[in-house]
PyMOL Python script that loads the backbone (N, CA, C, O; Angstrom):
from pymol import cmd

cmd.read_pdbstr("""\
ATOM      1  N   MET A   1     -81.982  75.925-113.950  1.00  0.00           N
ATOM      2  CA  MET A   1     -82.511  77.435-114.669  1.00  0.00           C
ATOM      3  C   MET A   1     -83.049  78.104-113.722  1.00  0.00           C
ATOM      4  O   MET A   1     -82.603  78.958-112.956  1.00  0.00           O
ATOM      5  N   LYS A   2     -84.671  77.340-113.932  1.00  0.00           N
ATOM      6  CA  LYS A   2     -85.590  78.137-113.000  1.00  0.00           C
ATOM      7  C   LYS A   2     -85.211  78.798-111.049  1.00  0.00           C
ATOM      8  O   LYS A   2     -85.785  79.559-110.270  1.00  0.00           O
ATOM      9  N   GLU A   3     -84.004  77.986-111.017  1.00  0.00           N
ATOM     10  CA  GLU A   3     -83.377  78.266-109.919  1.00  0.00           C
ATOM     11  C   GLU A   3     -82.802  79.406-109.914  1.00  0.00           C
ATOM     12  O   GLU A   3     -82.917  80.215-108.994  1.00  0.00           O
ATOM     13  N   ILE A   4     -82.152  79.572-110.902  1.00  0.00           N
ATOM     14  CA  ILE A   4     -81.663  81.263-110.796  1.00  0.00           C
ATOM     15  C   ILE A   4     -82.545  82.466-111.099  1.00  0.00           C
ATOM     16  O   ILE A   4     -82.285  83.654-110.908  1.00  0.00           O
ATOM     17  N   LEU A   5     -83.888  81.789-111.726  1.00  0.00           N
ATOM     18  CA  LEU A   5     -84.977  82.867-111.463  1.00  0.00           C
ATOM     19  C   LEU A   5     -85.291  83.035-110.253  1.00  0.00           C
ATOM     20  O   LEU A   5     -85.418  84.249-110.092  1.00  0.00           O
ATOM     21  N   TYR A   6     -85.494  82.476-109.284  1.00  0.00           N
ATOM     22  CA  TYR A   6     -86.247  82.381-108.327  1.00  0.00           C
ATOM     23  C   TYR A   6     -85.587  82.989-107.448  1.00  0.00           C
ATOM     24  O   TYR A   6     -86.269  83.533-106.579  1.00  0.00           O
ATOM     25  N   VAL A   7     -83.678  83.155-107.317  1.00  0.00           N
ATOM     26  CA  VAL A   7     -82.936  83.665-106.439  1.00  0.00           C
ATOM     27  C   VAL A   7     -82.780  85.285-106.936  1.00  0.00           C
ATOM     28  O   VAL A   7     -82.615  86.252-106.192  1.00  0.00           O
ATOM     29  N   PHE A   8     -82.873  85.287-108.308  1.00  0.00           N
ATOM     30  CA  PHE A   8     -83.092  86.475-109.050  1.00  0.00           C
ATOM     31  C   PHE A   8     -84.563  87.395-108.585  1.00  0.00           C
ATOM     32  O   PHE A   8     -84.749  88.606-108.707  1.00  0.00           O
ATOM     33  N   ILE A   9     -85.395  86.454-108.081  1.00  0.00           N
ATOM     34  CA  ILE A   9     -86.766  87.123-107.782  1.00  0.00           C
ATOM     35  C   ILE A   9     -87.027  87.087-106.314  1.00  0.00           C
ATOM     36  O   ILE A   9     -88.106  87.458-105.852  1.00  0.00           O
ATOM     37  N   ALA A  10     -86.065  86.651-105.593  1.00  0.00           N
ATOM     38  CA  ALA A  10     -86.375  86.609-104.282  1.00  0.00           C
ATOM     39  C   ALA A  10     -84.760  88.020-103.746  1.00  0.00           C
ATOM     40  O   ALA A  10     -84.800  88.841-102.830  1.00  0.00           O
ATOM     41  N   ILE A  11     -84.331  87.926-104.111  1.00  0.00           N
ATOM     42  CA  ILE A  11     -83.349  89.031-103.729  1.00  0.00           C
ATOM     43  C   ILE A  11     -83.479  90.790-104.699  1.00  0.00           C
ATOM     44  O   ILE A  11     -83.104  91.893-104.301  1.00  0.00           O
ATOM     45  N   PHE A  12     -84.184  90.395-106.101  1.00  0.00           N
ATOM     46  CA  PHE A  12     -84.796  91.756-106.097  1.00  0.00           C
ATOM     47  C   PHE A  12     -85.903  92.069-105.523  1.00  0.00           C
ATOM     48  O   PHE A  12     -85.982  93.291-105.401  1.00  0.00           O
ATOM     49  N   LEU A  13     -87.097  91.328-104.975  1.00  0.00           N
ATOM     50  CA  LEU A  13     -88.088  92.044-103.894  1.00  0.00           C
ATOM     51  C   LEU A  13     -87.581  92.247-102.403  1.00  0.00           C
ATOM     52  O   LEU A  13     -88.052  93.092-101.642  1.00  0.00           O
ATOM     53  N   ALA A  14     -86.568  91.370-102.090  1.00  0.00           N
ATOM     54  CA  ALA A  14     -85.808  92.051-100.429  1.00  0.00           C
ATOM     55  C   ALA A  14     -84.618  93.305-100.976  1.00  0.00           C
ATOM     56  O   ALA A  14     -83.993  93.675 -99.981  1.00  0.00           O
ATOM     57  N   GLU A  15     -84.223  93.919-102.031  1.00  0.00           N
ATOM     58  CA  GLU A  15     -83.724  95.072-102.092  1.00  0.00           C
ATOM     59  C   GLU A  15     -84.761  96.180-102.561  1.00  0.00           C
ATOM     60  O   GLU A  15     -84.683  97.405-102.469  1.00  0.00           O
ATOM     61  N   LEU A  16     -85.670  95.441-103.047  1.00  0.00           N
ATOM     62  CA  LEU A  16     -86.434  96.845-103.150  1.00  0.00           C
ATOM     63  C   LEU A  16     -87.315  98.258-102.106  1.00  0.00           C
ATOM     64  O   LEU A  16     -88.130  98.284-101.185  1.00  0.00           O
ATOM     65  N   GLY A  17     -86.658  99.131-102.815  1.00  0.00           N
ATOM     66  CA  GLY A  17     -87.069  99.617-101.294  1.00  0.00           C
ATOM     67  C   GLY A  17     -85.850  99.884 -99.852  1.00  0.00           C
ATOM     68  O   GLY A  17     -86.230 100.628 -98.948  1.00  0.00           O
ATOM     69  N   ASP A  18     -84.689  99.348 -99.772  1.00  0.00           N
ATOM     70  CA  ASP A  18     -83.410  99.149 -99.155  1.00  0.00           C
ATOM     71  C   ASP A  18     -82.765 100.488 -99.070  1.00  0.00           C
ATOM     72  O   ASP A  18     -82.712 101.291-100.002  1.00  0.00           O
ATOM     73  N   LYS A  19     -82.239 100.676 -97.774  1.00  0.00           N
ATOM     74  CA  LYS A  19     -80.911 102.051 -98.166  1.00  0.00           C
ATOM     75  C   LYS A  19     -79.662 101.788 -98.866  1.00  0.00           C
ATOM     76  O   LYS A  19     -78.749 102.603 -98.994  1.00  0.00           O
ATOM     77  N   THR A  20     -79.679 100.717 -99.264  1.00  0.00           N
ATOM     78  CA  THR A  20     -78.832 100.383-100.850  1.00  0.00           C
ATOM     79  C   THR A  20     -79.434 101.134-101.597  1.00  0.00           C
ATOM     80  O   THR A  20     -78.730 102.088-101.929  1.00  0.00           O
ATOM     81  N   GLN A  21     -80.439 101.142-102.024  1.00  0.00           N
ATOM     82  CA  GLN A  21     -81.333 101.827-103.221  1.00  0.00           C
ATOM     83  C   GLN A  21     -81.237 103.316-102.720  1.00  0.00           C
ATOM     84  O   GLN A  21     -80.890 104.061-103.637  1.00  0.00           O
ATOM     85  N   LEU A  22     -81.411 103.848-101.725  1.00  0.00           N
ATOM     86  CA  LEU A  22     -81.370 105.267-101.040  1.00  0.00           C
ATOM     87  C   LEU A  22     -79.895 105.732-101.567  1.00  0.00           C
ATOM     88  O   LEU A  22     -79.788 106.828-102.117  1.00  0.00           O
ATOM     89  N   ALA A  23     -78.478 104.673-101.348  1.00  0.00           N
ATOM     90  CA  ALA A  23     -77.715 104.947-100.949  1.00  0.00           C
ATOM     91  C   ALA A  23     -76.897 105.594-102.574  1.00  0.00           C
ATOM     92  O   ALA A  23     -76.117 106.526-102.773  1.00  0.00           O
ATOM     93  N   THR A  24     -77.537 104.580-103.489  1.00  0.00           N
ATOM     94  CA  THR A  24     -77.409 104.285-104.873  1.00  0.00           C
ATOM     95  C   THR A  24     -77.988 106.011-105.448  1.00  0.00           C
ATOM     96  O   THR A  24     -77.242 106.720-106.123  1.00  0.00           O
ATOM     97  N   MET A  25     -78.824 106.275-105.204  1.00  0.00           N
ATOM     98  CA  MET A  25     -79.806 107.277-105.731  1.00  0.00           C
ATOM     99  C   MET A  25     -78.931 108.528-105.168  1.00  0.00           C
ATOM    100  O   MET A  25     -78.872 109.526-105.887  1.00  0.00           O
ATOM    101  N   ALA A  26     -78.189 108.528-103.812  1.00  0.00           N
ATOM    102  CA  ALA A  26     -77.490 109.655-103.453  1.00  0.00           C
ATOM    103  C   ALA A  26     -76.356 109.634-103.849  1.00  0.00           C
ATOM    104  O   ALA A  26     -76.047 110.776-104.189  1.00  0.00           O
ATOM    105  N   PHE A  27     -75.306 108.725-104.034  1.00  0.00           N
ATOM    106  CA  PHE A  27     -74.756 108.326-105.514  1.00  0.00           C
ATOM    107  C   PHE A  27     -74.765 109.203-106.968  1.00  0.00           C
ATOM    108  O   PHE A  27     -73.950 109.940-107.522  1.00  0.00           O
ATOM    109  N   ALA A  28     -76.091 108.735-107.272  1.00  0.00           N
ATOM    110  CA  ALA A  28     -75.911 108.927-108.856  1.00  0.00           C
ATOM    111  C   ALA A  28     -76.451 110.766-108.715  1.00  0.00           C
ATOM    112  O   ALA A  28     -76.099 111.491-109.646  1.00  0.00           O
ATOM    113  N   SER A  29     -77.015 111.206-107.919  1.00  0.00           N
ATOM    114  CA  SER A  29     -76.798 112.551-107.853  1.00  0.00           C
ATOM    115  C   SER A  29     -75.627 113.231-107.984  1.00  0.00           C
ATOM    116  O   SER A  29     -75.528 114.258-108.655  1.00  0.00           O
ATOM    117  N   LYS A  30     -74.516 112.601-107.238  1.00  0.00           N
ATOM    118  CA  LYS A  30     -73.399 113.185-107.466  1.00  0.00           C
ATOM    119  C   LYS A  30     -72.384 113.225-108.647  1.00  0.00           C
ATOM    120  O   LYS A  30     -71.705 114.149-109.095  1.00  0.00           O
ATOM    121  N   TYR A  31     -72.534 111.607-109.088  1.00  0.00           N
ATOM    122  CA  TYR A  31     -71.617 111.418-109.687  1.00  0.00           C
ATOM    123  C   TYR A  31     -72.253 110.674-111.099  1.00  0.00           C
ATOM    124  O   TYR A  31     -71.515 109.878-111.679  1.00  0.00           O
ATOM    125  N   GLY A  32     -73.526 110.916-111.609  1.00  0.00           N
ATOM    126  CA  GLY A  32     -74.315 110.019-112.152  1.00  0.00           C
ATOM    127  C   GLY A  32     -74.665 109.083-112.482  1.00  0.00           C
ATOM    128  O   GLY A  32     -73.885 108.196-112.137  1.00  0.00           O
ATOM    129  N   TRP A  33     -75.888 108.558-113.275  1.00  0.00           N
ATOM    130  CA  TRP A  33     -76.464 107.354-112.671  1.00  0.00           C
ATOM    131  C   TRP A  33     -75.103 105.879-113.221  1.00  0.00           C
ATOM    132  O   TRP A  33     -74.724 104.891-112.592  1.00  0.00           O
ATOM    133  N   MET A  34     -74.803 106.289-114.339  1.00  0.00           N
ATOM    134  CA  MET A  34     -73.833 105.293-114.681  1.00  0.00           C
ATOM    135  C   MET A  34     -72.612 104.787-113.859  1.00  0.00           C
ATOM    136  O   MET A  34     -72.395 103.578-113.774  1.00  0.00           O
ATOM    137  N   LYS A  35     -71.706 105.833-113.172  1.00  0.00           N
ATOM    138  CA  LYS A  35     -71.095 105.439-112.283  1.00  0.00           C
ATOM    139  C   LYS A  35     -71.520 104.293-111.087  1.00  0.00           C
ATOM    140  O   LYS A  35     -71.019 103.212-110.778  1.00  0.00           O
ATOM    141  N   ALA A  36     -73.027 105.282-110.417  1.00  0.00           N
ATOM    142  CA  ALA A  36     -73.346 104.905-109.761  1.00  0.00           C
ATOM    143  C   ALA A  36     -73.979 103.252-109.596  1.00  0.00           C
ATOM    144  O   ALA A  36     -74.018 102.395-108.714  1.00  0.00           O
ATOM    145  N   PHE A  37     -74.369 103.386-110.822  1.00  0.00           N
ATOM    146  CA  PHE A  37     -75.008 101.918-111.290  1.00  0.00           C
ATOM    147  C   PHE A  37     -73.953 100.628-111.676  1.00  0.00           C
ATOM    148  O   PHE A  37     -74.392  99.483-111.778  1.00  0.00           O
ATOM    149  N   LEU A  38     -72.738 100.902-111.847  1.00  0.00           N
ATOM    150  CA  LEU A  38     -71.620 100.218-111.233  1.00  0.00           C
ATOM    151  C   LEU A  38     -71.213  99.832-110.626  1.00  0.00           C
ATOM    152  O   LEU A  38     -71.135  98.619-110.433  1.00  0.00           O
ATOM    153  N   GLY A  39     -70.565 101.036-109.784  1.00  0.00           N
ATOM    154  CA  GLY A  39     -70.259 101.202-108.240  1.00  0.00           C
ATOM    155  C   GLY A  39     -71.232  99.791-107.635  1.00  0.00           C
ATOM    156  O   GLY A  39     -70.719  98.709-107.352  1.00  0.00           O
ATOM    157  N   ALA A  40     -72.716 100.098-107.524  1.00  0.00           N
ATOM    158  CA  ALA A  40     -73.761  99.473-106.991  1.00  0.00           C
ATOM    159  C   ALA A  40     -73.938  97.805-107.617  1.00  0.00           C
ATOM    160  O   ALA A  40     -74.158  96.811-106.926  1.00  0.00           O
ATOM    161  N   ILE A  41     -73.849  97.830-108.427  1.00  0.00           N
ATOM    162  CA  ILE A  41     -73.358  96.337-109.090  1.00  0.00           C
ATOM    163  C   ILE A  41     -72.378  95.683-109.012  1.00  0.00           C
ATOM    164  O   ILE A  41     -72.387  94.454-109.082  1.00  0.00           O
ATOM    165  N   LEU A  42     -71.191  96.499-108.828  1.00  0.00           N
ATOM    166  CA  LEU A  42     -69.674  95.473-108.631  1.00  0.00           C
ATOM    167  C   LEU A  42     -70.237  94.898-106.809  1.00  0.00           C
ATOM    168  O   LEU A  42     -70.388  93.718-106.491  1.00  0.00           O
ATOM    169  N   GLY A  43     -70.456  96.125-105.862  1.00  0.00           N
ATOM    170  CA  GLY A  43     -69.951  96.118-104.679  1.00  0.00           C
ATOM    171  C   GLY A  43     -71.451  94.608-104.063  1.00  0.00           C
ATOM    172  O   GLY A  43     -71.129  93.616-103.408  1.00  0.00           O
ATOM    173  N   LEU A  44     -72.891  94.899-104.513  1.00  0.00           N
ATOM    174  CA  LEU A  44     -73.699  93.573-104.715  1.00  0.00           C
ATOM    175  C   LEU A  44     -73.218  92.481-104.908  1.00  0.00           C
ATOM    176  O   LEU A  44     -73.101  91.559-104.101  1.00  0.00           O
ATOM    177  N   ALA A  45     -72.780  92.545-106.460  1.00  0.00           N
ATOM    178  CA  ALA A  45     -71.904  91.001-106.544  1.00  0.00           C
ATOM    179  C   ALA A  45     -71.011  90.517-105.745  1.00  0.00           C
ATOM    180  O   ALA A  45     -70.896  89.322-105.472  1.00  0.00           O
ATOM    181  N   PHE A  46     -70.216  91.565-105.254  1.00  0.00           N
ATOM    182  CA  PHE A  46     -68.836  90.110-104.313  1.00  0.00           C
ATOM    183  C   PHE A  46     -69.608  90.140-103.064  1.00  0.00           C
ATOM    184  O   PHE A  46     -69.597  89.075-102.445  1.00  0.00           O
ATOM    185  N   VAL A  47     -70.447  91.352-102.415  1.00  0.00           N
ATOM    186  CA  VAL A  47     -71.037  90.464-101.419  1.00  0.00           C
ATOM    187  C   VAL A  47     -71.915  89.560-101.349  1.00  0.00           C
ATOM    188  O   VAL A  47     -72.096  88.775-100.418  1.00  0.00           O
ATOM    189  N   ASN A  48     -72.641  89.670-102.599  1.00  0.00           N
ATOM    190  CA  ASN A  48     -73.332  87.822-103.191  1.00  0.00           C
ATOM    191  C   ASN A  48     -72.686  86.904-103.003  1.00  0.00           C
ATOM    192  O   ASN A  48     -73.065  85.912-102.380  1.00  0.00           O
ATOM    193  N   LEU A  49     -71.253  87.104-103.656  1.00  0.00           N
ATOM    194  CA  LEU A  49     -70.125  86.188-103.990  1.00  0.00           C
ATOM    195  C   LEU A  49     -69.918  85.471-102.642  1.00  0.00           C
ATOM    196  O   LEU A  49     -69.931  84.263-102.407  1.00  0.00           O
ATOM    197  N   ILE A  50     -69.685  86.722-101.653  1.00  0.00           N
ATOM    198  CA  ILE A  50     -69.125  86.253-100.602  1.00  0.00           C
ATOM    199  C   ILE A  50     -70.086  85.274 -99.799  1.00  0.00           C
ATOM    200  O   ILE A  50     -69.535  84.326 -99.239  1.00  0.00           O
ATOM    201  N   GLY A  51     -71.433  85.399 -99.685  1.00  0.00           N
ATOM    202  CA  GLY A  51     -72.393  85.059 -99.611  1.00  0.00           C
ATOM    203  C   GLY A  51     -72.368  83.888 -99.916  1.00  0.00           C
ATOM    204  O   GLY A  51     -72.292  83.136 -98.944  1.00  0.00           O
ATOM    205  N   ALA A  52     -72.415  83.232-101.261  1.00  0.00           N
ATOM    206  CA  ALA A  52     -72.869  82.207-101.962  1.00  0.00           C
ATOM    207  C   ALA A  52     -71.790  81.458-101.913  1.00  0.00           C
ATOM    208  O   ALA A  52     -72.006  80.431-102.556  1.00  0.00           O
ATOM    209  N   PHE A  53     -70.103  81.480-101.193  1.00  0.00           N
ATOM    210  CA  PHE A  53     -69.230  80.798-100.852  1.00  0.00           C
ATOM    211  C   PHE A  53     -69.736  80.544 -99.729  1.00  0.00           C
ATOM    212  O   PHE A  53     -70.321  79.461 -99.710  1.00  0.00           O
ATOM    213  N   VAL A  54     -69.749  81.439 -98.235  1.00  0.00           N
ATOM    214  CA  VAL A  54     -69.844  81.158 -97.127  1.00  0.00           C
ATOM    215  C   VAL A  54     -70.812  79.783 -97.041  1.00  0.00           C
ATOM    216  O   VAL A  54     -70.648  78.686 -96.509  1.00  0.00           O
ATOM    217  N   GLY A  55     -71.856  80.361 -97.795  1.00  0.00           N
ATOM    218  CA  GLY A  55     -73.296  79.114 -97.914  1.00  0.00           C
ATOM    219  C   GLY A  55     -73.080  77.696 -98.506  1.00  0.00           C
ATOM    220  O   GLY A  55     -73.848  76.734 -98.524  1.00  0.00           O
ATOM    221  N   ASP A  56     -71.930  77.823 -98.943  1.00  0.00           N
ATOM    222  CA  ASP A  56     -71.766  76.815-100.233  1.00  0.00           C
ATOM    223  C   ASP A  56     -71.070  75.963 -99.042  1.00  0.00           C
ATOM    224  O   ASP A  56     -71.486  74.828 -98.810  1.00  0.00           O
ATOM    225  N   LYS A  57     -69.863  76.597 -98.186  1.00  0.00           N
ATOM    226  CA  LYS A  57     -68.900  76.175 -97.170  1.00  0.00           C
ATOM    227  C   LYS A  57     -69.892  75.730 -96.313  1.00  0.00           C
ATOM    228  O   LYS A  57     -70.026  74.513 -96.433  1.00  0.00           O
ATOM    229  N   ILE A  58     -70.569  76.172 -95.576  1.00  0.00           N
ATOM    230  CA  ILE A  58     -71.649  75.786 -94.495  1.00  0.00           C
ATOM    231  C   ILE A  58     -72.791  74.182 -95.226  1.00  0.00           C
ATOM    232  O   ILE A  58     -72.708  73.041 -94.773  1.00  0.00           O
ATOM    233  N   GLY A  59     -73.508  74.514 -96.112  1.00  0.00           N
ATOM    234  CA  GLY A  59     -74.102  73.197 -96.822  1.00  0.00           C
ATOM    235  C   GLY A  59     -73.449  72.074 -96.670  1.00  0.00           C
ATOM    236  O   GLY A  59     -74.070  71.120 -96.200  1.00  0.00           O
ATOM    237  N   ASP A  60     -71.907  71.905 -97.066  1.00  0.00           N
ATOM    238  CA  ASP A  60     -70.707  70.916 -97.078  1.00  0.00           C
ATOM    239  C   ASP A  60     -71.068  70.622 -95.274  1.00  0.00           C
ATOM    240  O   ASP A  60     -71.556  69.564 -94.875  1.00  0.00           O
ATOM    241  N   ALA A  61     -70.785  71.543 -94.557  1.00  0.00           N
ATOM    242  CA  ALA A  61     -70.661  71.000 -93.117  1.00  0.00           C
ATOM    243  C   ALA A  61     -71.601  70.667 -92.413  1.00  0.00           C
ATOM    244  O   ALA A  61     -71.511  70.090 -91.330  1.00  0.00           O
ATOM    245  N   LEU A  62     -72.802  71.073 -93.085  1.00  0.00           N
ATOM    246  CA  LEU A  62     -74.244  71.196 -91.673  1.00  0.00           C
ATOM    247  C   LEU A  62     -74.997  70.755 -92.329  1.00  0.00           C
ATOM    248  O   LEU A  62     -74.968  71.279 -93.442  1.00  0.00           O
ATOM    249  N   PRO A  63     -76.086  69.622 -92.172  1.00  0.00           N
ATOM    250  CA  PRO A  63     -77.422  69.434 -92.727  1.00  0.00           C
ATOM    251  C   PRO A  63     -78.063  70.466 -92.743  1.00  0.00           C
ATOM    252  O   PRO A  63     -77.784  71.372 -91.957  1.00  0.00           O
ATOM    253  N   LEU A  64     -78.986  70.564 -93.561  1.00  0.00           N
ATOM    254  CA  LEU A  64     -80.132  71.729 -94.357  1.00  0.00           C
ATOM    255  C   LEU A  64     -80.776  71.757 -92.700  1.00  0.00           C
ATOM    256  O   LEU A  64     -80.515  72.788 -92.079  1.00  0.00           O
ATOM    257  N   GLU A  65     -81.516  70.791 -92.034  1.00  0.00           N
ATOM    258  CA  GLU A  65     -82.680  71.212 -91.278  1.00  0.00           C
ATOM    259  C   GLU A  65     -81.955  72.143 -90.146  1.00  0.00           C
ATOM    260  O   GLU A  65     -82.538  72.989 -89.468  1.00  0.00           O
ATOM    261  N   VAL A  66     -80.958  71.907 -90.097  1.00  0.00           N
ATOM    262  CA  VAL A  66     -79.227  72.892 -88.684  1.00  0.00           C
ATOM    263  C   VAL A  66     -79.836  73.974 -89.290  1.00  0.00           C
ATOM    264  O   VAL A  66     -80.719  74.655 -88.770  1.00  0.00           O
ATOM    265  N   ILE A  67     -79.029  74.245 -91.170  1.00  0.00           N
ATOM    266  CA  ILE A  67     -78.984  75.614 -91.432  1.00  0.00           C
ATOM    267  C   ILE A  67     -80.595  76.227 -91.358  1.00  0.00           C
ATOM    268  O   ILE A  67     -80.668  77.389 -90.959  1.00  0.00           O
ATOM    269  N   HIS A  68     -81.610  75.693 -91.632  1.00  0.00           N
ATOM    270  CA  HIS A  68     -82.917  76.329 -91.584  1.00  0.00           C
ATOM    271  C   HIS A  68     -83.216  76.492 -90.435  1.00  0.00           C
ATOM    272  O   HIS A  68     -83.485  77.691 -90.357  1.00  0.00           O
ATOM    273  N   LYS A  69     -83.367  75.954 -89.287  1.00  0.00           N
ATOM    274  CA  LYS A  69     -83.192  76.429 -88.137  1.00  0.00           C
ATOM    275  C   LYS A  69     -82.614  76.816 -87.300  1.00  0.00           C
ATOM    276  O   LYS A  69     -83.125  77.089 -86.214  1.00  0.00           O
ATOM    277  N   GLY A  70     -80.989  76.992 -87.658  1.00  0.00           N
ATOM    278  CA  GLY A  70     -80.674  77.954 -87.642  1.00  0.00           C
ATOM    279  C   GLY A  70     -80.492  79.727 -87.820  1.00  0.00           C
ATOM    280  O   GLY A  70     -80.110  80.565 -87.003  1.00  0.00           O
ATOM    281  N   ALA A  71     -81.043  79.894 -89.568  1.00  0.00           N
ATOM    282  CA  ALA A  71     -81.153  80.860 -89.832  1.00  0.00           C
ATOM    283  C   ALA A  71     -82.720  81.395 -89.514  1.00  0.00           C
ATOM    284  O   ALA A  71     -83.023  82.582 -89.638  1.00  0.00           O
ATOM    285  N   GLY A  72     -83.711  80.316 -89.071  1.00  0.00           N
ATOM    286  CA  GLY A  72     -85.378  81.011 -88.826  1.00  0.00           C
ATOM    287  C   GLY A  72     -84.612  81.525 -86.972  1.00  0.00           C
ATOM    288  O   GLY A  72     -85.310  82.186 -86.203  1.00  0.00           O
ATOM    289  N   LEU A  73     -83.262  81.100 -86.602  1.00  0.00           N
ATOM    290  CA  LEU A  73     -83.466  81.533 -85.106  1.00  0.00           C
ATOM    291  C   LEU A  73     -82.781  82.811 -84.786  1.00  0.00           C
ATOM    292  O   LEU A  73     -82.876  83.192 -83.620  1.00  0.00           O
ATOM    293  N   LEU A  74     -82.105  83.541 -85.628  1.00  0.00           N
ATOM    294  CA  LEU A  74     -81.258  84.153 -86.184  1.00  0.00           C
ATOM    295  C   LEU A  74     -82.359  85.397 -86.631  1.00  0.00           C
ATOM    296  O   LEU A  74     -82.145  86.523 -86.181  1.00  0.00           O
ATOM    297  N   PHE A  75     -83.287  85.215 -87.335  1.00  0.00           N
ATOM    298  CA  PHE A  75     -84.237  85.798 -87.854  1.00  0.00           C
ATOM    299  C   PHE A  75     -84.633  86.676 -86.929  1.00  0.00           C
ATOM    300  O   PHE A  75     -84.651  87.907 -86.944  1.00  0.00           O
ATOM    301  N   ILE A  76     -85.095  85.523 -85.739  1.00  0.00           N
ATOM    302  CA  ILE A  76     -86.280  86.036 -84.358  1.00  0.00           C
ATOM    303  C   ILE A  76     -85.498  86.790 -83.679  1.00  0.00           C
ATOM    304  O   ILE A  76     -85.897  87.848 -83.194  1.00  0.00           O
ATOM    305  N   LEU A  77     -83.995  86.255 -83.516  1.00  0.00           N
ATOM    306  CA  LEU A  77     -82.953  87.564 -82.521  1.00  0.00           C
ATOM    307  C   LEU A  77     -82.690  88.546 -83.079  1.00  0.00           C
ATOM    308  O   LEU A  77     -82.421  89.443 -82.281  1.00  0.00           O
ATOM    309  N   PHE A  78     -82.596  88.995 -84.658  1.00  0.00           N
ATOM    310  CA  PHE A  78     -82.683  89.986 -85.235  1.00  0.00           C
ATOM    311  C   PHE A  78     -83.836  90.957 -84.806  1.00  0.00           C
ATOM    312  O   PHE A  78     -83.649  92.120 -84.450  1.00  0.00           O
ATOM    313  N   GLY A  79     -85.427  90.139 -84.910  1.00  0.00           N
ATOM    314  CA  GLY A  79     -86.019  90.956 -84.787  1.00  0.00           C
ATOM    315  C   GLY A  79     -86.265  91.436 -83.346  1.00  0.00           C
ATOM    316  O   GLY A  79     -86.739  92.539 -83.069  1.00  0.00           O
ATOM    317  N   ILE A  80     -85.903  90.513 -82.472  1.00  0.00           N
ATOM    318  CA  ILE A  80     -85.976  90.928 -80.829  1.00  0.00           C
ATOM    319  C   ILE A  80     -85.131  91.707 -80.936  1.00  0.00           C
ATOM    320  O   ILE A  80     -85.670  92.727 -80.505  1.00  0.00           O
ATOM    321  N   LEU A  81     -83.906  92.027 -81.286  1.00  0.00           N
ATOM    322  CA  LEU A  81     -83.569  93.239 -80.887  1.00  0.00           C
ATOM    323  C   LEU A  81     -83.648  94.363 -81.888  1.00  0.00           C
ATOM    324  O   LEU A  81     -83.175  95.380 -81.381  1.00  0.00           O
ATOM    325  N   MET A  82     -84.165  94.605 -83.399  1.00  0.00           N
ATOM    326  CA  MET A  82     -84.939  95.931 -83.394  1.00  0.00           C
ATOM    327  C   MET A  82     -85.949  96.093 -82.972  1.00  0.00           C
ATOM    328  O   MET A  82     -86.537  97.044 -83.488  1.00  0.00           O
ATOM    329  N   ILE A  83     -86.695  95.361 -81.904  1.00  0.00           N
ATOM    330  CA  ILE A  83     -87.877  95.810 -81.842  1.00  0.00           C
ATOM    331  C   ILE A  83     -87.595  96.486 -80.240  1.00  0.00           C
ATOM    332  O   ILE A  83     -88.520  97.194 -79.840  1.00  0.00           O
ATOM    333  N   PHE A  84     -86.335  96.318 -79.243  1.00  0.00           N
ATOM    334  CA  PHE A  84     -85.899  96.655 -78.319  1.00  0.00           C
ATOM    335  C   PHE A  84     -84.909  98.072 -78.827  1.00  0.00           C
ATOM    336  O   PHE A  84     -84.399  98.739 -77.926  1.00  0.00           O
ATOM    337  N   GLY A  85     -84.673  98.481 -80.290  1.00  0.00           N
ATOM    338  CA  GLY A  85     -83.467  98.940 -80.177  1.00  0.00           C
ATOM    339  C   GLY A  85     -82.312  98.538 -79.910  1.00  0.00           C
ATOM    340  O   GLY A  85     -81.711  99.334 -79.189  1.00  0.00           O
ATOM    341  N   LYS A  86     -81.935  97.941 -80.092  1.00  0.00           N
ATOM    342  CA  LYS A  86     -80.551  97.217 -79.859  1.00  0.00           C
ATOM    343  C   LYS A  86     -79.345  96.673 -81.173  1.00  0.00           C
ATOM    344  O   LYS A  86     -78.167  96.340 -81.299  1.00  0.00           O
ATOM    345  N   LEU A  87     -80.598  96.868 -81.966  1.00  0.00           N
ATOM    346  CA  LEU A  87     -79.636  96.732 -83.549  1.00  0.00           C
ATOM    347  C   LEU A  87     -80.414  97.862 -84.570  1.00  0.00           C
ATOM    348  O   LEU A  87     -80.017  98.027 -85.723  1.00  0.00           O
TER     349      LEU A  87
END
""", "prot")
cmd.dss("prot")
cmd.show_as("cartoon", "prot")
cmd.util.cbc("prot")
cmd.orient("prot")
């Protein structure tokens, strides 16, 4: 059960103030808070479902150490691309 809490906290903190929230605010101003909330929840749920499914399959195919190193390299690559305005 604590693993679910850890995932919730990580996702909650990662999503604070990002462009998804800004888009939800824009939709809420046009369509109302309930429709914007439900749309945002469904959209994020399906995206996270895809991520969880793909992550599970990758976890079955690769050792955890390789996944950690690959994720670290991707974060570094994205950071470099953002610094140089390529992303």
